[in-house]
PAZAPA-4460 file (N, C-alpha, C; in steps of 0.05 Angstrom, whole numbers, plus 32768, in hexadecimal, padded with zeros to 4 digits):
% residues 273
    n_x    n_y    n_z   ca_x   ca_y   ca_z    c_x    c_y    c_z   seq   type   mol
   824A   7FEE   7B26   8237   7FDE   7B36   823C   7FC0   7B31     1      M     A
   8235   7FB0   7B45   8239   7F94   7B42   8225   7F89   7B2D     2      I     A
   8230   7F79   7B1C   821F   7F6E   7B07   8218   7F51   7B0D     3      R     A
   8200   7F48   7B04   81F8   7F2D   7B08   81FD   7F1D   7AEE     4      A     A
   820A   7F06   7AF1   820D   7EF4   7ADB   8201   7EDA   7AE3     5      I     A
   81F1   7ECE   7AD1   81E3   7EB5   7AD9   81EC   7E9F   7AC6     6      R     A
   81EB   7E87   7AD2   81EE   7E6F   7AC2   81D3   7E63   7ABC     7      T     A
   81D1   7E54   7AA7   81B8   7E45   7AA3   81BF   7E2A   7A96     8      F     A
   81AF   7E17   7A9D   81B3   7DFC   7A93   819C   7DF3   7A81     9      L     A
   81A3   7DE7   7A6B   818E   7DDC   7A5A   8183   7DC2   7A67    10      T     A
   816A   7DBE   7A63   815D   7DA5   7A6D   8163   7D8F   7A59    11      V     A
   816E   7D7A   7A63   8176   7D64   7A51   815F   7D4F   7A52    12      L     A
   8153   7D4A   7A3B   813D   7D38   7A39   8144   7D21   7A27    13      I     A
   8142   7D09   7A31   8147   7CF1   7A21   812C   7CE5   7A1B    14      I     A
   8124   7CE5   7A02   810A   7CDB   79FB   8109   7CBC   79FE    15      A     A
   80F5   7CB3   7A0B   80F1   7C96   7A0E   80E4   7C8A   79F5    16      G     A
   80E8   7C71   79F1   80DC   7C63   79DB   80C4   7C53   79E5    17      L     A
   80AD   7C55   79D7   8095   7C47   79E0   8091   7C30   79CC    18      V     A
   808D   7C18   79D7   8089   7C01   79C6   806F   7BF4   79CD    19      W     A
   805F   7BEC   79B9   8045   7BE0   79BD   8047   7BC2   79B4    20      L     A
   8040   7BB1   79C7   803E   7B95   79C1   8058   7B86   79C0    21      G     A
   806F   7B94   79C4   8088   7B86   79C3   809B   7B93   79D7    22      D     A
   80A3   7B85   79EB   80B5   7B90   7A00   80D2   7B8F   79F9    23      N     A
   80D8   7B84   79E2   80F4   7B81   79D9   80FC   7B9B   79CB    24      T     A
   8111   7BA8   79D5   811C   7BC0   79C8   8131   7BB7   79B4    25      I     A
   812E   7BC0   799B   8142   7BB8   7986   815E   7BC0   798E    26      P     A
   8171   7BB1   7984   818E   7BB6   798B   8196   7BD2   7983    27      A     A
   818D   7BDC   796C   8195   7BF7   7963   818B   7C0C   7977    28      A     A
   8172   7C08   7981   8167   7C1B   7994   8176   7C1A   79AE    29      A     A
   817E   7C02   79B6   818E   7BFF   79CF   81A8   7C0E   79CD    30      Q     A
   81B6   7C0B   79B6   81CF   7C19   79B1   81CB   7C38   79B2    31      V     A
   81B5   7C41   79A5   81AF   7C5D   79A5   81AA   7C68   79C1    32      Q     A
   819A   7C5A   79D1   8195   7C62   79EC   81AE   7C63   79FC    33      Q     A
   81BF   7C4F   79F9   81D9   7C4E   7A08   81EA   7C66   7A00    34      T     A
   81EC   7C6C   79E6   81FC   7C83   79DD   81F2   7C9D   79E9    35      N     A
   81D7   7CA0   79E9   81CB   7CB9   79F4   81D2   7CBB   7A12    36      I     A
   81CF   7CA5   7A20   81D4   7CA5   7A3D   81F2   7CAC   7A42    37      A     A
   8204   7CA0   7A32   8220   7CA6   7A36   8227   7CC3   7A30    38      D     A
   821A   7CCE   7A1C   821E   7CEA   7A15   8215   7CFD   7A2B    39      S     A
   81FD   7CF6   7A36   81F2   7D07   7A4C   8204   7D05   7A65    40      Q     A
   820E   7CEE   7A6A   8220   7CEA   7A81   823A   7CFB   7A7D    41      Q     A
   8245   7CF9   7A65   825D   7D09   7A60   8258   7D27   7A62    42      E     A
   8241   7D30   7A58   823A   7D4C   7A5A   8237   7D54   7A77    43      L     A
   8229   7D44   7A87   8225   7D4B   7AA3   8240   7D4C   7AB2    44      G     A
   8252   7D3A   7AAC   826C   7D3B   7ABA   827C   7D54   7AB3    45      E     A
   827B   7D5C   7A99   828A   7D74   7A91   827E   7D8D   7A9D    46      L     A
   8263   7D8E   7A9E   8255   7DA5   7AAA   825D   7DA7   7AC8    47      V     A
   825E   7D91   7AD6   8266   7D91   7AF2   8282   7D9C   7AF5    48      Q     A
   8294   7D93   7AE4   82B0   7D9D   7AE5   82B2   7DBB   7ADF    49      K     A
   82A2   7DC4   7ACC   82A2   7DE0   7AC5   8298   7DF1   7ADC    50      A     A
   8283   7DE9   7AE9   8278   7DF9   7AFF   828B   7DF7   7B18    51      F     A
   8297   7DE0   7B1C   82AA   7DDD   7B32   82C2   7DF1   7B2E    52      A     A
   82CC   7DF3   7B16   82E2   7E06   7B10   82D8   7E22   7B14    53      A     A
   82C0   7E28   7B0C   82B5   7E43   7B10   82B3   7E4A   7B2E    54      T     A
   82A9   7E37   7B3D   82A5   7E3C   7B5A   82C0   7E40   7B68    55      N     A
   82D5   7E35   7B5D   82F0   7E39   7B68   82FE   7E51   7B5D    56      E     A
   82F1   7E60   7B4B   82FD   7E78   7B3F   8311   7E72   7B29    57      G     A
   8311   7E59   7B1F   8323   7E51   7B0A   8316   7E55   7AEF    58      K     A
   8313   7E6E   7AE7   8303   7E74   7ACF   830F   7E6A   7AB5    59      F     A
   832A   7E6B   7AB1   8335   7E5F   7A99   8330   7E41   7A97    60      P     A
   8331   7E33   7AAE   832B   7E17   7AAE   830D   7E12   7AA7    61      V     A
   82FC   7E22   7AB3   82DF   7E20   7AAC   82DA   7E25   7A8E    62      A     A
   82E8   7E39   7A83   82E5   7E3F   7A67   82ED   7E26   7A56    63      E     A
   8303   7E19   7A5E   830C   7E02   7A50   82F7   7DEC   7A50    64      K     A
   82EA   7DE7   7A67   82D6   7DD2   7A68   82BD   7DDA   7A57    65      F     A
   82B5   7DF4   7A58   829E   7DFC   7A48   82A5   7DF9   7A2A    66      W     A
   82BD   7DFF   7A23   82C6   7DFB   7A07   82C4   7DDE   79FF    67      T     A
   82CD   7DCC   7A10   82CB   7DB0   7A0A   82AE   7DA7   7A07    68      E     A
   829C   7DB2   7A18   827F   7DAC   7A16   8275   7DB6   79FB    69      I     A
   827C   7DCE   79F4   8273   7DDA   79DA   827C   7DCA   79C3    70      I     A
   8295   7DC1   79C4   82A0   7DB0   79AD   8290   7D96   79AA    71      D     A
   8287   7D8B   79C0   8279   7D72   79BF   825B   7D75   79BD    72      K     A
   8250   7D8B   79C7   8233   7D90   79C7   822E   7DAD   79BE    73      F     A
   8233   7DB3   79A5   8232   7DCF   799C   8216   7DDC   799C    74      P     A
   8201   7DCC   79A0   81E6   7DD6   799F   81DC   7DDE   79BB    75      D     A
   81ED   7DDC   79D0   81E5   7DE3   79EB   81E9   7E00   79F1    76      R     A
   81D3   7E0F   79F0   81D4   7E2C   79F5   81E1   7E32   7A10    77      A     A
   81DB   7E22   7A24   81E5   7E27   7A3F   8203   7E27   7A3F    78      A     A
   820F   7E15   7A30   822C   7E13   7A30   8239   7E2C   7A25    79      A     A
   822D   7E37   7A0F   8238   7E50   7A04   8235   7E67   7A18    80      W     A
   821E   7E69   7A25   8219   7E7E   7A38   822C   7E7C   7A50    81      S     A
   8230   7E64   7A5A   8241   7E60   7A71   825F   7E64   7A6A    82      N     A
   8267   7E5D   7A51   8282   7E63   7A49   8286   7E82   7A48    83      R     A
   8271   7E8F   7A3F   8272   7EAD   7A3F   8276   7EB7   7A5B    84      G     A
   8269   7EAB   7A6F   826C   7EB4   7A8B   8289   7EB1   7A94    85      N     A
   8295   7E9A   7A8D   82B1   7E95   7A95   82C3   7EA9   7A87    86      S     A
   82BC   7EB2   7A6F   82CD   7EC6   7A61   82C9   7EE2   7A6C    87      R     A
   82B0   7EE8   7A74   82AC   7F02   7A82   82BD   7F04   7A9B    88      V     A
   82BE   7EEE   7AAA   82CE   7EED   7AC3   82EC   7EF1   7ABD    89      S     A
   82F4   7EEE   7AA4   8310   7EF3   7A9D   8313   7F0D   7A8D    90      Q     A
   82FD   7F1C   7A8C   82FC   7F36   7A7E   8300   7F32   7A60    91      N     A
   82F9   7F1B   7A55   82FA   7F15   7A38   82DE   7F1B   7A2D    92      K     A
   82D8   7F35   7A2C   82BC   7F3D   7A28   82B2   7F39   7A0C    93      L     A
   82C2   7F3F   79F8   82B9   7F3B   79DC   82B5   7F1D   79D7    94      Q     A
   82C7   7F0C   79E0   82C3   7EF0   79DC   82AA   7EE6   79EB    95      E     A
   82A5   7EF1   7A02   828D   7EE9   7A11   8274   7EF1   7A02    96      A     A
   8274   7F09   79F7   825C   7F12   79E8   8257   7F00   79D0    97      I     A
   826C   7EF6   79C3   8268   7EE3   79AD   825B   7ECA   79B7    98      S     A
   8263   7EC0   79CE   8256   7EA8   79DA   8239   7EAD   79E0    99      D     A
   8233   7EC4   79EC   8217   7ECA   79F3   8206   7ECC   79DA   100      Y     A
   8211   7ED7   79C5   8202   7EDA   79AC   81FB   7EBE   79A1   101      E     A
   820E   7EAB   79A3   8209   7E90   799A   81F3   7E83   79AB   102      K     A
   81F4   7E88   79C5   81E0   7E7D   79D7   81C5   7E88   79D0   103      A     A
   81C3   7EA2   79CA   81AA   7EAF   79C3   819F   7EA3   79A9   104      I     A
   81B1   7E9E   7996   81A9   7E91   797D   819D   7E76   7982   105      E     A
   81A8   7E67   7994   819E   7E4C   799A   8186   7E4B   79AB   106      L     A
   8183   7E5F   79BD   816D   7E60   79D0   8163   7E7D   79D3   107      A     A
   8155   7E87   79BF   814D   7EA3   79BF   813A   7EAB   79D4   108      P     A
   812C   7E98   79E0   8119   7E9E   79F6   8124   7E9A   7A11   109      E     A
   813E   7E93   7A14   814A   7E90   7A2E   8155   7EAB   7A37   110      A     A
   814E   7EB4   7A4F   8156   7ECF   7A58   8173   7ED2   7A60   111      P     A
   8180   7EBC   7A6A   819B   7EBF   7A75   81B0   7EC9   7A61   112      D     A
   81B0   7EBF   7A48   81C5   7ECA   7A36   81C2   7EE8   7A31   113      P     A
   81AA   7EF3   7A31   81A6   7F10   7A2E   81B1   7F1E   7A47   114      Y     A
   81AA   7F13   7A5E   81B3   7F20   7A77   81D2   7F20   7A78   115      L     A
   81DE   7F09   7A71   81FB   7F07   7A72   8208   7F18   7A5D   116      N     A
   81FD   7F19   7A45   8209   7F2B   7A30   8207   7F48   7A3A   117      R     A
   81F2   7F4F   7A48   81F0   7F6A   7A52   8207   7F71   7A65   118      G     A
   820F   7F5E   7A76   8226   7F63   7A88   823F   7F68   7A79   119      T     A
   8243   7F59   7A63   825C   7F5D   7A53   825B   7F78   7A45   120      A     A
   8243   7F7F   7A3B   8241   7F99   7A2E   8246   7FB0   7A41   121      L     A
   823C   7FAC   7A5A   8243   7FC0   7A6F   8261   7FC3   7A73   122      E     A
   826F   7FAD   7A73   828B   7FAD   7A76   8299   7FBD   7A60   123      G     A
   828D   7FBF   7A49   8298   7FCF   7A33   828D   7FEB   7A32   124      L     A
   827D   7FF2   7A46   8271   800D   7A47   825B   8011   7A33   125      G     A
   824F   7FFB   7A29   823A   7FFD   7A15   821F   7FFC   7A24   126      R     A
   8219   8012   7A32   8203   8012   7A45   81E8   800E   7A38   127      W     A
   81E3   801C   7A22   81C9   801A   7A14   81C5   7FFE   7A09   128      E     A
   81DA   7FF2   79FE   81D7   7FD6   79F4   81D1   7FC3   7A0B   129      D     A
   81DE   7FC8   7A22   81D9   7FB7   7A39   81BC   7FBA   7A42   130      A     A
   81B2   7FD2   7A43   8196   7FD7   7A4B   8183   7FC9   7A38   131      I     A
   8189   7FC8   7A1E   8178   7FBA   7A0B   8177   7F9C   7A12   132      A     A
   818E   7F91   7A1A   818E   7F74   7A22   817D   7F70   7A3B   133      D     A
   8180   7F82   7A4E   8171   7F7F   7A67   8153   7F82   7A62   134      Y     A
   814C   7F94   7A50   8130   7F97   7A48   8125   7F7E   7A3C   135      N     A
   8136   7F70   7A2C   812E   7F57   7A20   8129   7F42   7A35   136      R     A
   813A   7F41   7A49   8137   7F2E   7A60   811B   7F33   7A6D   137      V     A
   8115   7F4D   7A71   80FC   7F53   7A7F   80E4   7F4E   7A6D   138      L     A
   80E7   7F4E   7A53   80D2   7F46   7A41   80CC   7F28   7A45   139      E     A
   80E1   7F19   7A49   80DE   7EFC   7A4D   80D5   7EF5   7A69   140      L     A
   80DE   7F05   7A7C   80D7   7F00   7A99   80D5   7F1B   7AA7   141      D     A
   80BE   7F25   7AAA   80BA   7F40   7AB5   80C1   7F42   7AD3   142      S     A
   80C7   7F2B   7AE0   80CD   7F2B   7AFC   80E9   7F21   7B02   143      K     A
   80FB   7F27   7AEF   8117   7F1F   7AF2   8127   7F34   7B02   144      D     A
   812E   7F2F   7B1B   813B   7F44   7B2B   8157   7F4C   7B21   145      P     A
   8165   7F38   7B16   8180   7F3E   7B0C   817F   7F51   7AF4   146      A     A
   816B   7F4E   7AE3   8168   7F60   7ACC   8163   7F7D   7AD6   147      A     A
   8152   7F80   7AEA   814E   7F9B   7AF5   8167   7FA7   7B01   148      Y     A
   8175   7F96   7B11   818E   7FA0   7B1D   81A2   7FA8   7B08   149      N     A
   81A6   7F96   7AF4   81BA   7F9C   7ADF   81B2   7FB4   7ACE   150      N     A
   8198   7FB6   7AC9   818F   7FCE   7AB9   8195   7FE7   7AC9   151      R     A
   8192   7FE5   7AE4   8199   7FFC   7AF5   81B7   8002   7AF2   152      G     A
   81C8   7FEE   7AF1   81E5   7FF2   7AED   81EA   8001   7AD3   153      N     A
   81DD   7FF9   7ABE   81E2   8006   7AA4   81D7   8022   7AA4   154      A     A
   81C1   8026   7AB0   81B6   8042   7AB2   81C9   8053   7AC3   155      E     A
   81D5   8048   7AD8   81E8   8057   7AE7   8200   805E   7AD6   156      A     A
   8208   804C   7AC4   821E   8052   7AB1   8218   806A   7AA0   157      G     A
   81FE   806E   7A9A   81F5   8085   7A8A   81EF   809E   7A9B   158      L     A
   81F2   809B   7AB6   81EC   80B1   7AC8   81CE   80B5   7ACC   159      G     A
   81BE   80A1   7AC6   81A1   80A3   7AC9   8199   8098   7AE5   160      Q     A
   819F   80A8   7AF9   819E   809E   7B15   8181   8099   7B1E   161      W     A
   816E   80A9   7B16   8152   80A4   7B1F   8148   8089   7B14   162      E     A
   814F   8084   7AFA   8147   806A   7AEF   8155   8053   7AFC   163      S     A
   816F   8057   7B02   817E   8042   7B10   8172   803C   7B2B   164      A     A
   816C   8051   7B3A   8160   804D   7B55   8146   803D   7B53   165      I     A
   8136   8044   7B3F   811C   8035   7B3C   8121   8018   7B36   166      S     A
   8134   8012   7B24   8139   7FF6   7B1D   8145   7FE6   7B34   167      D     A
   8157   7FF2   7B43   8163   7FE4   7B5A   814D   7FDD   7B6E   168      Y     A
   813B   7FF1   7B73   8125   7FEC   7B86   8113   7FD5   7B7C   169      K     A
   810D   7FD5   7B62   80FD   7FBF   7B57   810B   7FA4   7B5B   170      K     A
   8125   7FA4   7B58   8134   7F8B   7B5A   8132   7F7F   7B76   171      A     A
   8135   7F90   7B8B   8134   7F84   7BA6   8118   7F81   7BB0   172      F     A
   8104   7F8F   7BA3   80E8   7F89   7BA9   80E1   7F6D   7BA0   173      E     A
   80EC   7F65   7B89   80E6   7F4B   7B7E   80F6   7F35   7B8D   174      L     A
   810E   7F3D   7B96   811F   7F2A   7BA4   812A   7F37   7BBE   175      A     A
   811B   7F37   7BD4   8122   7F46   7BEC   813E   7F40   7BF7   176      P     A
   8149   7F28   7BF1   8164   7F22   7BFB   817A   7F29   7BE7   177      E     A
   8173   7F38   7BD2   8187   7F40   7BBE   8197   7F57   7BC9   178      Y     A
   81AB   7F51   7BD8   81BA   7F65   7BE7   81C8   7F79   7BD5   179      A     A
   81D3   7F70   7BBF   81E1   7F82   7BAD   81CF   7F96   7BA0   180      F     A
   81B6   7F8E   7B9A   81A3   7FA1   7B90   819D   7FB7   7BA4   181      A     A
   819B   7FB0   7BBD   8197   7FC3   7BD3   81B0   7FD5   7BD5   182      R     A
   81C8   7FCA   7BD3   81E0   7FD9   7BD4   81E2   7FED   7BBD   183      A     A
   81DC   7FE4   7BA5   81DC   7FF6   7B8E   81C8   800C   7B91   184      N     A
   81B1   8006   7B9C   819C   8019   7BA1   81A6   802F   7BB4   185      H     A
   81B3   8026   7BCA   81BC   803A   7BDE   81D2   804C   7BD2   186      A     A
   81E4   8040   7BC2   81F9   8050   7BB6   81EE   8064   7BA2   187      L     A
   81D9   805B   7B93   81CD   806D   7B7F   81BE   8084   7B8D   188      A     A
   81B1   807E   7BA4   81A5   8094   7BB4   81BA   80A8   7BBD   189      L     A
   81D1   809E   7BC5   81E6   80B0   7BCE   81F0   80C2   7BB7   190      Y     A
   81F3   80B6   7BA0   81FB   80C5   7B88   81E6   80DB   7B82   191      Q     A
   81CD   80D4   7B87   81B6   80E6   7B7F   81B1   80FB   7B95   192      N     A
   81C2   80FD   7BA9   81BF   8112   7BBD   81AD   810B   7BD4   193      G     A
   81A3   80F2   7BD5   8191   80E9   7BEA   81A2   80DC   7C00   194      Q     A
   81B4   80ED   7C0C   81C9   80E3   7C1D   81BF   80D5   7C36   195      T     A
   81AD   80E1   7C44   81A3   80D6   7C5D   8195   80BB   7C59   196      A     A
   8185   80B9   7C44   8177   80A0   7C3E   818B   808B   7C36   197      E     A
   819F   8093   7C26   81B4   8080   7C1D   81C3   8074   7C35   198      A     A
   81CC   8085   7C47   81DB   807B   7C5E   81C9   806A   7C70   199      I     A
   81B0   8072   7C74   819E   8062   7C84   819B   8046   7C77   200      R     A
   8198   8045   7C5D   8195   802B   7C4F   81AE   801A   7C51   201      N     A
   81C5   8027   7C4F   81DF   8019   7C52   81E1   800C   7C6D   202      M     A
   81DA   801C   7C82   81DB   8011   7C9D   81C8   7FF9   7CA0   203      K     A
   81B1   7FFB   7C95   819E   7FE4   7C96   81A9   7FCC   7C88   204      N     A
   81B6   7FD0   7C72   81C2   7FB9   7C63   81D8   7FAC   7C74   205      I     A
   81E9   7FBD   7C7F   81FF   7FB2   7C90   81F4   7FA4   7CA9   206      V     A
   81DF   7FAE   7CB4   81D3   7FA1   7CCB   81C9   7F85   7CC4   207      R     A
   81BE   7F83   7CAC   81B3   7F69   7CA4   81CA   7F56   7C99   208      K     A
   81DD   7F63   7C8B   81F3   7F53   7C80   820E   7F5F   7C8A   209      Y     A
   8216   7F58   7CA3   822D   7F64   7CAF   8248   7F5E   7CA1   210      P     A
   8248   7F4A   7C90   8261   7F43   7C81   8260   7F4D   7C64   211      K     A
   824F   7F60   7C5F   824C   7F6B   7C44   8261   7F82   7C41   212      F     A
   8278   7F7B   7C36   828E   7F8E   7C34   8287   7FA7   7C24   213      A     A
   8278   7FA4   7C0F   8272   7FBB   7BFE   8264   7FD1   7C0D   214      D     A
   8250   7FC9   7C1E   8241   7FDE   7C2D   8251   7FE8   7C45   215      M     A
   8262   7FD7   7C50   8274   7FE1   7C65   8286   7FF7   7C5A   216      R     A
   8291   7FF2   7C42   82A3   8005   7C36   8294   801F   7C2E   217      A     A
   827C   801B   7C23   826C   8032   7C1C   8265   8043   7C34   218      A     A
   825D   8036   7C4A   8257   8044   7C62   826F   8054   7C6D   219      L     A
   8286   8047   7C6B   829F   8055   7C73   82A2   806F   7C65   220      S     A
   829F   806F   7C4A   82A3   8087   7C3A   828D   809B   7C3F   221      A     A
   8275   8092   7C41   825E   80A5   7C43   825D   80B1   7C5F   222      C     A
   8263   80A1   7C74   8263   80AB   7C8F   827A   80BF   7C93   223      L     A
   8291   80B9   7C88   82A8   80CB   7C8A   82A1   80E6   7C7D   224      W     A
   8294   80E5   7C66   828C   80FE   7C59   8278   810D   7C69   225      A     A
   8268   80FF   7C79   8253   810B   7C8A   825E   8114   7CA5   226      A     A
   8278   810F   7CA9   8285   8118   7CC2   8283   8104   7CD9   227      G     A
   8279   80EC   7CD4   8276   80D7   7CE8   828E   80C4   7CE7   228      Q     A
   82A5   80CE   7CF0   82BE   80C2   7CEA   82C3   80A8   7CFA   229      R     A
   82BB   80A7   7D13   82BF   808F   7D22   82B1   8077   7D17   230      G     A
   8297   807B   7D10   8288   8065   7D04   8292   805E   7CE9   231      E     A
   829C   8072   7CDA   82A7   806C   7CC0   82C0   805A   7CC2   232      A     A
   82D1   8060   7CD5   82EA   8050   7CD8   82E4   8034   7CE1   233      E     A
   82D0   8030   7CF3   82CA   8015   7CFD   82BE   8004   7CE6   234      S     A
   82AE   8010   7CD5   82A4   8002   7CBD   82BB   7FFB   7CAA   235      N     A
   82CE   800D   7CA8   82E4   8008   7C95   82F5   7FF1   7C9E   236      W     A
   82FA   7FEE   7CB7   830A   7FD8   7CC1   82FC   7FBD   7CBA   237      V     A
   82E2   7FBD   7CBD   82D3   7FA5   7CB5   82D3   7FA0   7C97   238      A     A
   82D0   7FB6   7C88   82CF   7FB4   7C6A   82E8   7FA8   7C5F   239      A     A
   82FF   7FB3   7C66   8319   7FA9   7C5A   8320   7F8E   7C65   240      V     A
   8316   7F88   7C7D   831B   7F6D   7C87   830C   7F58   7C77   241      G     A
   82F6   7F60   7C6B   82E5   7F4E   7C5B   82EF   7F4E   7C3D   242      L     A
   82F7   7F65   7C34   82FF   7F68   7C17   8311   7F7F   7C14   243      D     A
   832B   7F7A   7C10   833F   7F8F   7C0F   833E   7F9F   7BF5   244      S     A
   832E   7F96   7BE1   832E   7FA4   7BC7   8323   7FC1   7BCA   245      R     A
   8314   7FC6   7BE0   8309   7FE0   7BE3   831E   7FF5   7BEA   246      Y     A
   8337   7FED   7BEF   834D   8000   7BF2   8355   800B   7BD7   247      K     A
   834E   7FFE   7BC1   8356   8005   7BA6   8340   8016   7B99   248      D     A
   8344   8030   7B98   8330   8042   7B8E   8329   803D   7B70   249      I     A
   833D   8034   7B61   8339   802E   7B45   8326   8016   7B42   250      D     A
   832A   8002   7B53   8318   7FEA   7B52   82FC   7FF2   7B59   251      W     A
   82F9   8003   7B6E   82DE   800C   7B76   82D1   801C   7B60   252      V     A
   82E0   802D   7B52   82D5   803E   7B3D   82CF   802F   7B24   253      R     A
   82E1   801D   7B1B   82DF   8011   7B00   82D4   7FF5   7B00   254      N     A
   82D8   7FE6   7B15   82CE   7FCA   7B15   82B5   7FC8   7B26   255      I     A
   82B6   7FD0   7B3F   829D   7FD0   7B4F   828A   7FE5   7B45   256      R     A
   8295   7FFB   7B3B   8285   8011   7B2E   8272   801E   7B41   257      R     A
   827D   8027   7B58   826D   8039   7B69   8267   8053   7B59   258      W     A
   8252   8061   7B61   824C   807B   7B54   8262   808F   7B5B   259      P     A
   8265   80A4   7B4B   827B   80B7   7B4F   827C   80C4   7B6A   260      P     A
   8266   80CC   7B75   8266   80DA   7B8F   8270   80C7   7BA5   261      V     A
   8268   80AE   7BA5   8271   809B   7BB9   828F   8095   7BB5   262      A     A
   8298   8093   7B9C   82B5   808F   7B97   82C5   80A6   7BA2   263      V     A
   82BB   80BF   7B9E   82C9   80D6   7BA8   82CA   80D6   7BC6   264      S     A
   82B4   80CE   7BD3   82B3   80CC   7BF0   82C7   80B8   7BFA   265      A     A
   82C9   80A1   7BED   82DC   808C   7BF5   82F9   8096   7BF1   266      L     A
   82FE   80A3   7BDB   8319   80AE   7BD6   8321   80C1   7BEC   267      D     A
   830F   80D2   7BF4   8316   80E5   7C0A   831A   80D6   7C24   268      K     A
   830A   80C2   7C29   830E   80B2   7C41   832A   80A4   7C41   269      F     A
   8331   8098   7C2A   834A   808A   7C28   8362   809D   7C2D   270      L     A
   835E   80B6   7C24   8374   80C9   7C28   836F   80DB   7C40   271      H     A
   835B   80D4   7C50   8354   80E2   7C69   8352   8100   7C66   272      L     A
   8343   8107   7C52   833F   8124   7C4C   8326   812E   7C5B   273      Q     A
***
């Protein structure tokens, strides 16, 4: 299932100096204020470069910028968490977990490092540890849709489909435009034998998000299995036009992590069985 990874930024506060009866700021204080301002400007510029590299998919470059930020500002929990994100994107999961743990040490009440560590733990197949992190996020914020979606992913990894269905539903109830939570919910329904409802939901998702390749591909597989071959093929043309990775059954099984029944349906469609 698609996992959510979040970034978070620390709020930078520069304390002002209050003077009574004298408007003259001592030279030492002026130097200190200037140094603080210069440091904050440098930090802001590096953060912008790191996010720009991330947005361009240049994750090794983003990691390099986050490392530079950490070297200069080691107490910034956000920098550790965001470097972890860049490492997850390179499948450097153990290193990412170390970064998230440092972020948690620095900011134990911030939910994002727990959420992000959970995604890395999922990547290692440590489903129960991931669920523990998502539970912690929900302790800090009981209305976090990403935590519900991700907990559903980990529950799916354990084969706990009823629990996963419930969590996905909670995620898109909290965030109605959370398309991937709806997609995960539909796929989990299909795995759970609720075929008609799953296909109906997939069609509704595609109607609302016509360029959503994941649901186009899922519809292709599920409709083919249901004998609706013309509609299956038309959705497939759209799906692969949007994202050719759905031709790769190993990617769908191990990276996108569709449920086993949907993977089997897609495999049969790809081989026209």
